[in-house]
Every structure is written in structure tokens, then in C-alpha cells.
C-alpha positions as CSV (number, residue, x, y, z in Angstrom):
1,X,-0.4,0.0,0.0
2,X,1.7,3.8,-1.0
3,X,2.4,5.8,1.8
4,X,-0.1,8.7,2.3
5,X,1.7,11.7,2.0
6,X,0.5,15.0,3.6
7,X,1.6,18.6,2.4
8,X,4.3,20.4,4.8
9,X,2.6,23.2,5.5
10,X,4.7,24.7,8.5
11,X,8.1,25.7,8.3
12,X,10.6,24.5,11.0
13,X,12.5,27.2,13.1
14,X,15.8,27.9,13.6
15,X,16.7,26.9,17.1
16,X,20.4,27.4,17.1
17,X,20.3,30.5,19.5
18,X,18.9,28.1,22.4
19,X,21.6,25.6,21.5
20,X,23.8,26.6,24.9
21,X,20.7,27.4,27.4
22,X,21.9,27.6,30.9
23,X,21.9,24.0,32.1
24,X,25.1,22.8,30.8
25,X,23.0,20.1,28.5
26,X,22.5,21.6,25.0
27,X,19.3,23.2,23.7
28,X,17.7,22.8,27.6
29,X,17.0,25.9,29.5
30,X,15.5,26.3,32.6
31,X,13.7,29.7,34.5
32,X,13.9,30.3,37.6
33,X,11.1,32.7,38.8
34,X,13.0,32.9,42.4
35,X,9.9,32.0,43.9
36,X,8.7,28.5,45.5
37,X,6.5,26.3,43.0
38,X,6.7,23.3,41.1
39,X,9.4,22.5,38.4
40,X,7.5,22.3,35.1
41,X,8.8,21.1,31.9
42,X,7.7,21.4,27.9
43,X,9.2,19.5,25.9
44,X,9.1,19.7,21.9
45,X,10.6,17.5,19.2
46,X,11.3,14.4,20.8
47,X,10.8,13.2,17.4
48,X,12.5,15.0,14.9
49,X,9.7,15.3,12.3
50,X,7.3,16.7,14.6
51,X,7.8,20.6,14.3
52,X,5.0,22.1,15.9
53,X,6.3,21.8,19.4
54,X,9.6,23.3,18.5
55,X,7.5,26.6,16.7
56,X,5.6,26.5,19.9
57,X,8.8,26.8,22.4
58,X,10.4,29.4,20.0
59,X,7.2,31.5,20.0
60,X,6.9,31.4,24.2
61,X,11.0,31.8,24.0
62,X,10.2,35.1,22.3
63,X,7.2,36.2,23.8
64,X,9.4,36.2,26.9
65,X,7.8,33.6,28.8
66,X,8.6,33.6,32.5
67,X,7.7,31.6,35.4
68,X,5.7,33.3,38.4
69,X,6.4,30.7,41.0
70,X,8.9,27.6,40.4
71,X,10.9,26.9,37.6
72,X,10.3,26.5,34.2
73,X,12.4,24.1,32.0
74,X,12.0,24.0,28.0
75,X,14.2,21.9,25.9
76,X,14.5,20.5,22.4
77,X,14.5,17.2,22.9
78,X,16.0,15.1,19.7
79,X,18.1,18.2,18.3
80,X,20.0,15.6,16.2
81,X,16.8,14.3,14.4
82,X,15.1,17.7,14.1
83,X,18.2,19.3,12.8
84,X,17.8,16.8,10.0
85,X,14.1,17.5,9.0
86,X,13.7,17.7,5.0
87,X,10.4,19.0,4.4
88,X,11.0,17.1,0.6
89,X,11.4,13.9,2.9
90,X,9.8,15.3,6.2
91,X,9.2,11.5,7.5
92,X,12.7,10.6,7.1
93,X,14.0,12.6,10.7
94,X,11.6,10.9,13.1
95,X,14.8,9.7,15.1
96,X,18.5,9.1,14.3
97,X,18.8,5.7,15.5
98,X,16.3,4.8,17.1
99,X,13.0,6.0,19.0
100,X,13.9,7.9,21.8
101,X,10.2,7.7,23.3
102,X,10.6,3.8,23.7
103,X,13.7,4.0,25.8
104,X,12.5,4.8,29.6
105,X,12.8,2.0,31.3
106,X,15.8,1.5,33.9
107,X,16.9,-1.4,31.8
108,X,17.5,0.3,29.1
109,X,18.8,3.4,30.2
110,X,21.5,1.5,32.6
111,X,21.9,-0.8,30.4
112,X,25.1,-1.3,27.5
113,X,22.9,-0.2,24.6
114,X,24.2,2.6,22.9
115,X,22.6,5.1,20.1
116,X,22.4,8.4,19.3
117,X,18.8,8.6,21.6
118,X,20.2,6.6,24.7
119,X,23.0,9.1,24.7
120,X,20.6,12.0,24.6
121,X,18.0,10.2,27.2
122,X,21.0,9.8,29.1
123,X,21.8,13.0,29.6
124,X,18.3,14.4,29.6
125,X,17.6,12.1,32.7
126,X,18.7,13.8,35.4
127,X,16.4,16.8,34.2
128,X,13.4,14.7,34.3
129,X,14.3,13.2,37.8
130,X,13.8,16.4,39.6
131,X,10.4,17.3,37.2
132,X,6.9,17.7,39.0
133,X,5.3,18.1,35.8
134,X,5.4,17.3,31.9
135,X,4.0,18.6,29.0
136,X,6.0,16.0,26.1
137,X,4.4,17.9,22.9
138,X,3.9,15.3,19.9
139,X,1.9,15.1,16.5
140,X,0.3,12.5,14.2
141,X,0.3,11.0,10.8
142,X,-3.3,11.4,10.2
143,X,-5.7,14.4,10.1
144,X,-7.1,13.1,13.9
145,X,-8.1,15.8,16.0
146,X,-6.1,16.2,18.7
147,X,-5.5,14.3,21.7
148,X,-3.8,14.0,25.3
149,X,-2.2,11.1,25.8
150,X,-2.0,9.7,29.9
151,X,-1.1,6.3,31.7
152,X,-5.0,7.0,33.2
153,X,-3.7,7.7,36.9
154,X,-6.0,9.9,39.1
155,X,-3.3,12.4,39.0
156,X,-2.5,13.0,35.2
157,X,-6.4,13.0,34.9
158,X,-6.8,15.5,37.1
159,X,-4.2,17.7,35.4
160,X,-5.4,17.0,32.0
161,X,-9.0,17.8,32.7
162,X,-7.3,21.3,34.4
163,X,-5.7,22.1,31.5
164,X,-8.7,22.0,29.3
165,X,-7.7,21.4,25.8
166,X,-7.5,19.2,24.0
167,X,-11.1,17.6,23.7
168,X,-9.9,14.7,23.9
169,X,-8.0,12.4,26.7
170,X,-6.7,9.2,26.2
171,X,-6.0,6.8,28.9
172,X,-3.8,3.8,28.7
173,X,-1.1,2.9,26.2
174,X,-1.5,0.7,23.9
175,X,2.4,0.3,23.0
176,X,4.0,-2.9,21.4
177,X,7.6,-2.2,23.1
178,X,9.2,-0.3,24.9
179,X,8.1,2.8,27.5
180,X,7.5,6.5,26.5
181,X,8.7,8.6,28.7
182,X,5.3,9.6,29.8
183,X,5.6,6.2,31.3
184,X,9.2,6.8,32.9
185,X,9.1,5.6,36.5
186,X,8.8,9.2,38.5
187,X,6.1,10.0,36.6
188,X,4.0,6.7,36.7
189,X,4.4,6.6,40.6
190,X,0.9,6.6,42.8
191,X,3.0,7.5,45.6
192,X,4.1,10.8,44.3
193,X,2.3,13.7,42.2
194,X,4.6,14.1,39.2
195,X,2.6,13.8,36.0
196,X,4.0,13.3,32.4
197,X,1.1,14.1,29.9
198,X,1.8,13.6,25.9
199,X,-0.4,15.8,23.6
200,X,-0.7,15.1,20.0
201,X,-1.8,17.9,18.5
202,X,-2.8,17.4,15.3
203,X,-1.4,16.2,11.6
204,X,2.6,16.4,11.7
205,X,2.7,19.1,9.6
206,X,-0.9,21.2,9.4
207,X,-0.8,24.7,10.2
208,X,-3.3,23.9,13.0
209,X,-0.9,21.8,14.8
210,X,1.4,24.4,15.7
211,X,-1.8,26.5,17.1
212,X,-2.8,23.4,18.9
213,X,0.9,23.2,20.6
214,X,1.1,26.9,21.5
215,X,-2.5,26.7,23.1
216,X,-2.1,23.7,24.8
217,X,1.4,24.7,26.7
218,X,-0.3,28.4,27.5
219,X,-3.4,26.4,29.2
220,X,-0.7,24.0,30.9
221,X,1.0,26.8,32.4
222,X,-2.1,28.3,33.6
223,X,-3.6,25.2,34.8
224,X,-0.5,25.0,37.1
225,X,-0.4,28.5,37.8
226,X,3.0,29.5,36.8
227,X,2.4,32.3,34.3
228,X,0.4,35.7,34.5
229,X,-3.2,35.7,33.4
230,X,-2.7,38.5,31.2
231,X,0.3,36.9,29.3
232,X,-2.0,33.6,29.1
233,X,-5.0,36.0,27.4
234,X,-2.9,37.9,25.2
235,X,-1.5,34.8,23.4
236,X,-3.9,31.8,23.6
237,X,-6.1,31.5,20.8
238,X,-8.8,29.7,22.5
239,X,-9.3,30.4,25.8
240,X,-12.6,28.7,26.4
241,X,-12.1,25.3,24.8
242,X,-15.2,23.0,24.4
243,X,-15.8,20.4,27.5
244,X,-13.5,17.4,27.2
245,X,-14.2,13.8,26.8
246,X,-12.1,10.5,28.6
247,X,-11.6,7.6,26.5
248,X,-9.8,4.5,27.7
249,X,-7.7,2.1,25.5
250,X,-8.8,-1.4,25.4
251,X,-6.8,-2.7,23.2
252,X,-4.5,-2.4,20.1
253,X,-4.3,-4.0,16.9
254,X,-0.7,-4.9,15.5
255,X,0.2,-5.8,11.7
256,X,0.8,-9.5,11.4
257,X,1.8,-8.9,7.6
258,X,2.8,-6.4,5.0
259,X,-0.8,-6.3,3.5
260,X,-2.1,-4.6,6.4
261,X,-4.6,-2.2,4.9
262,X,-7.8,0.0,6.6
263,X,-11.3,-0.5,4.4
264,X,-11.6,3.7,4.8
265,X,-10.2,6.5,5.2
266,X,-9.8,6.4,8.8
267,X,-8.3,9.7,10.6
268,X,-8.9,9.0,14.0
269,X,-12.1,8.9,16.7
270,X,-14.5,7.5,14.6
271,X,-16.9,5.0,16.4
272,X,-18.6,1.8,16.1
273,X,-22.0,0.9,17.5
274,X,-21.5,-2.8,17.1
275,X,-18.7,-5.3,17.7
276,X,-17.0,-7.3,15.4
277,X,-17.3,-4.6,12.8
278,X,-14.7,-5.1,9.9
279,X,-12.2,-2.1,10.0
280,X,-9.2,-3.4,8.1
281,X,-7.7,-6.7,6.5
282,X,-4.5,-8.3,7.2
283,X,-3.1,-11.2,5.1
284,X,-6.4,-11.9,4.1
285,X,-8.1,-11.8,7.6
286,X,-10.8,-9.3,9.0
287,X,-9.8,-6.5,11.4
288,X,-13.0,-6.1,13.5
289,X,-13.7,-3.8,16.2
290,X,-13.6,-6.1,19.5
291,X,-16.3,-4.5,21.7
292,X,-19.5,-2.3,21.2
293,X,-19.2,1.7,20.9
294,X,-15.8,1.5,19.4
295,X,-13.3,4.0,18.8
296,X,-10.5,4.3,16.8
297,X,-7.6,6.3,18.4
298,X,-4.5,7.1,15.9
299,X,-4.9,4.8,13.0
300,X,-2.1,4.4,11.0
301,X,-2.7,3.9,7.4
302,X,1.0,2.8,6.7
303,X,1.5,0.5,9.5
304,X,4.4,-2.2,8.3
305,X,4.2,-5.5,9.6
306,X,5.4,-5.8,13.6
307,X,3.9,-1.8,13.5
308,X,0.9,-0.8,16.1
309,X,-1.7,0.1,13.4
310,X,-4.6,1.2,16.0
311,X,-5.9,1.6,19.5
312,X,-9.3,0.6,20.4
313,X,-11.0,2.7,23.0
314,X,-14.3,3.9,24.9
315,X,-15.9,6.4,26.4
316,X,-15.2,6.5,30.1
317,X,-16.5,8.3,33.1
318,X,-15.3,11.2,34.4
319,X,-13.6,10.4,37.6
320,X,-15.3,12.0,41.0
321,X,-13.5,15.0,42.1
């Protein structure tokens, strides 16, 4: 099946001015308010071809963002991959050697393996160990509405709903191998209040994804009460978003063959009333919804053999305050 292409309507910013930073780690800058408060962090370009986060962080720097309490760290995570971004071949710069968003286990981080991404993860790890609340900005391969992803812990859901954007919060993983940064032990520990959230801002190179990235960053900082109200009001695009909806991941489909394909142009959040509805074919066999009221999350029409093709989800009830 041919790769589905999308136009590149965003321009990757020049981030060279942020290389030195002030932390001793390239492309990591920490802003200290001088007042007590949390350590809040926003990540961009965890994947080098997901440039909306770089646009958002560049914009925050240019706007002169400053925390009113605690500290704020802004990081361009996989800058090596990002610097390889070429709008003529925009898919090729996702990473250099391996996906940095699958290495966040102690076994991998403390193990013998070596790669560009592992060296960077190990370099950044001491920063993450001090972070109270993390927002990791990503984007998607399809024209799906934006999504906030979390593991489904009560502390994560509480912050995601306080942030108020995007409209859909997806709880659970559905990943095949490795752990995402938001699943790194300090963030995924119910014994503390640390949180890690991942926002998927829309299609990788659509103009709206950059708007969503900046808006989500501003809402995140507002929810944690670490920026001035007038700074938020002056720069946010959607100050009064619609009510949110919580989705619980119930499973995932991994392509078993190189002939996997969907039966329609699914983009994400399509809902199917009945279990057993055919949504795809894999090596001549039907791929069906596993339960009633099944919602597709982040379908990947270009899934190769062994790759996750889609997550399944259902609507979940809002937890009691």
C-alpha cells in the first residue's frame, strides 16, 4: 500500500540560538522565578519530524515567557533528528538511530546499548528526575483531532482536565514494546504527585498543529498557575475550549503482515456501535472491532509488519472530584 503523504505547511524554526541554554545540556533552558513552586517542563521534538512543538517553544522564548513561581524548563529533546528535517522528505527525520520515546525503562537506560537517542536520554534523565509536571508535545500522521495521552492515573486525569485542552483525553498505552517518557518511573508512580502528559497536536505538518501546540502549552502553564493571567490571555488562541471527553484504551492491533490496510480512510476518533465491525484486512483476514461503542485512536494507514496499526478505546466516566 503506498505511503499516504501530507503537504508540509509548517516551517521548522531555527533553534540554534537555544543550543547553549543555561543548564549545561544543549538545547535545555531553565527559567527560575525565584519563588517557591513546582518544576514544570515542556518538551519539543521528541521526534525530529514533529516540528509543531519546536514552533511553540520558539514562540514562548520570543514572547519572553517567565514563570511566576517555581521553575520552567524548555527542551528541544531530539535536536539531532530535528536538524535532519527536510520538508521534501519529512518522514525521514523521526529519529537518528532509534525512537527516543521507547527507551524509558531503567533496564534500557542503565544497560549496555548505545545510540544517538540513548545518549541523549541519559543526558536528559537527571533533568526529568527533578521535574514535577511534564508536557511532551507531539503530532500525528493523520488528520486526527488533537489528543492528550496519559496512563490513566487519577493525578494525570486531574491535571489533563484542569488544562482543559484538547477535547479528548486518551487513558492507557496500547504500545507494543518499550516505554514512553510519560511512562518513566517517576511520572508513573502513584506514591507521588509528579505527572507526565503527552499531547498529540494534530497532523505533523498542518498549520493548525502549531496553533494547538502553543495553546496547549499555555493552558498547561495556566493550569499549574505558573504564568501571569495577562500573558495567557494575550497569547492563547482558544481561551474557552469545549468540554472534554475521556477515552479508555481497551486494546491495540499490530500488523501481522505487510498487507495490512484499513477498509476506509480512517483518521481517528471514528466510532462503531457494534462489536465485530470490519475496519481492516491483514493478510487476507478481517480486522474487527472488539467491543460495542468502539472508538479508533490514532489509526496508522502506513503500518508495516510488526507496527501498531490502531488503538481501540471506549468512553469512560469522569472520575469523581
